[in-house]
Phi, psi and omega in degrees: 000145182289147179291325183279350182280132177258144184234147175237139175258125180297129181283350179268308187247348179085004180290138181258128183212162178265114183292339180287343180266002181269141177284144177279160179290117184292329183273351183280132179287348181262023185312311186282333184251012184282139178255012181262147172233152181244131178294127180289343182272310185249348178085003180292135178260136180218167179284136174277113186297338180276339180264336185269121179297318181297318179294321178295319179294318179296318179297317179296317180295316180295319180295318179294319180296316179296317181291328177293319180293323179294319179293324180291331180284336183283000000 
């Protein structure tokens, strides 16, 4: 697998796919600003963590919280 390729694992079926290779919904008015990706195997829609500001902030907060707790235990 390429180093520059990003992968998402579907939280419903566990299928691993590249969200950049998926077609956007042509009829949706939010095509350019949408943060959702659809699993090509099961059709489940989920938030793309790299496009969603809220998901990036939550990931950063969780990572900081975990590393702070680890440092406090040492």
